[in-house]
C-alpha positions as CSV (number, residue, x, y, z in Angstrom):
1,M,0.0,-0.1,0.0
2,T,1.2,3.4,-0.6
3,A,2.0,5.6,2.1
4,R,-0.2,9.0,2.7
5,V,3.1,10.8,2.5
6,E,3.9,9.2,-1.2
7,I,0.4,10.1,-2.4
8,E,0.5,13.6,-1.2
9,R,3.8,14.0,-3.0
10,L,2.5,12.0,-6.3
11,L,-0.5,14.7,-6.4
12,L,1.5,17.7,-6.0
13,E,3.7,16.3,-8.6
14,L,0.7,16.1,-10.9
15,Y,-0.8,19.1,-10.2
16,A,2.4,21.2,-10.6
17,A,2.9,19.0,-14.2
18,R,-0.6,20.3,-15.3
19,V,-0.3,23.9,-14.5
20,R,3.3,23.8,-16.1
21,G,1.3,22.1,-19.3
22,D,4.0,19.3,-19.0
23,L,2.4,16.1,-20.8
24,A,5.0,13.7,-20.2
25,A,5.2,14.7,-16.5
26,V,1.5,14.1,-16.0
27,C,1.6,10.9,-17.8
28,A,4.3,9.6,-15.6
29,T,2.3,9.9,-12.5
30,F,0.0,7.5,-13.8
31,A,0.2,3.7,-14.1
32,N,0.2,2.3,-17.7
33,D,-3.4,0.2,-17.4
34,A,-4.8,3.6,-15.4
35,N,-8.5,4.8,-15.7
36,F,-9.0,8.3,-16.9
37,Q,-12.2,10.2,-16.3
38,V,-13.3,13.5,-16.8
39,A,-16.7,15.3,-16.3
40,G,-17.9,18.7,-16.0
41,A,-20.1,21.5,-17.1
42,S,-18.4,24.3,-19.3
43,S,-19.7,27.9,-19.3
44,T,-20.1,28.4,-23.0
45,A,-20.7,25.0,-24.5
46,A,-22.6,21.7,-23.7
47,P,-21.3,19.2,-20.7
48,I,-17.8,17.5,-21.3
49,A,-17.3,13.8,-20.5
50,M,-14.6,11.6,-21.5
51,K,-13.5,8.0,-20.3
52,A,-10.2,6.3,-21.1
53,A,-8.5,3.2,-20.0
54,G,-4.9,2.8,-20.3
55,V,-2.0,5.9,-20.8
56,G,-2.4,5.1,-24.6
57,E,-5.7,6.1,-24.9
58,F,-6.0,9.0,-22.5
59,R,-2.5,10.3,-23.5
60,P,-3.8,12.1,-26.5
61,L,-6.9,12.9,-24.6
62,L,-4.5,15.1,-22.1
63,A,-2.4,16.4,-24.9
64,I,-5.3,18.1,-26.2
65,M,-6.4,19.2,-22.8
66,I,-3.2,20.7,-22.2
67,K,-3.0,22.2,-25.5
68,S,-6.4,24.0,-25.3
69,F,-6.4,25.0,-21.6
70,K,-3.7,26.7,-19.3
71,L,-4.1,26.8,-15.6
72,S,-2.9,29.2,-13.4
73,E,-3.7,30.4,-9.9
74,H,-4.0,26.7,-8.6
75,T,-5.2,26.3,-5.0
76,I,-5.8,23.2,-3.4
77,L,-8.9,23.7,-1.2
78,A,-9.1,20.3,0.5
79,L,-7.0,16.9,0.5
80,L,-8.4,13.8,1.9
81,I,-6.4,10.6,1.9
82,D,-7.7,7.2,2.8
83,G,-5.4,4.2,2.3
84,A,-5.0,3.9,-1.3
85,G,-7.6,6.6,-2.1
86,A,-7.6,10.2,-2.4
87,A,-10.5,13.2,-3.2
88,V,-9.0,16.6,-3.8
89,H,-11.1,19.9,-3.9
90,W,-9.0,22.4,-5.7
91,R,-9.5,25.8,-7.8
92,A,-7.8,27.0,-10.9
93,K,-8.1,30.0,-13.4
94,V,-8.5,28.3,-16.9
95,F,-7.6,29.8,-20.3
96,S,-8.9,28.6,-23.0
97,R,-6.8,28.9,-26.1
98,I,-9.7,28.3,-27.9
99,T,-12.1,31.2,-26.8
100,G,-9.5,33.3,-25.3
101,A,-11.4,33.6,-22.3
102,T,-10.1,32.9,-18.7
103,V,-12.4,31.2,-16.1
104,S,-12.5,30.4,-12.3
105,T,-13.1,26.9,-11.9
106,E,-13.5,24.3,-9.3
107,F,-12.5,20.7,-9.7
108,V,-12.9,17.5,-7.3
109,D,-10.5,14.6,-7.9
110,V,-11.4,11.2,-6.8
111,V,-7.9,9.2,-7.3
112,A,-6.7,5.6,-6.5
113,F,-3.4,4.6,-6.3
114,R,-1.2,1.2,-6.9
115,D,2.1,0.5,-6.8
116,G,3.2,4.4,-6.2
117,R,1.3,5.4,-9.6
118,I,-2.4,6.8,-10.1
119,A,-4.7,3.5,-11.0
120,A,-8.0,5.6,-11.7
121,Y,-8.5,9.2,-11.9
122,T,-11.9,10.7,-11.8
123,E,-12.5,14.4,-12.3
124,F,-15.1,16.7,-12.0
125,F,-15.1,20.4,-12.6
126,V,-17.6,23.4,-12.7
127,P,-16.7,26.9,-13.7
128,R,-17.3,29.8,-11.0
């Protein structure tokens, strides 16, 4: 089982890589067979939902996300770790390179860990 301090370190690495827009570093936090899901509301379009299994499926999705949206002012509001799982409530400003708009957005991530990597990741978000 992954220790609490290792889980917290891995999550901080993940979020730092996302803010930097570093696709390789983001993918390095995941197990090769990890499940990845994102669901949320958009302030200008229809709700967004995607699901992928394994780095081979979600790496292209992450690449599009990182190219399309730049995160700034990332703040963790709550971090709960229980055994090999965690829930993270966080906020960031999201700049859309598509629309040119910046939107303050809140996120909740539910994450499961295995062997020092992320095994399952589900993210929910809503613009504020």
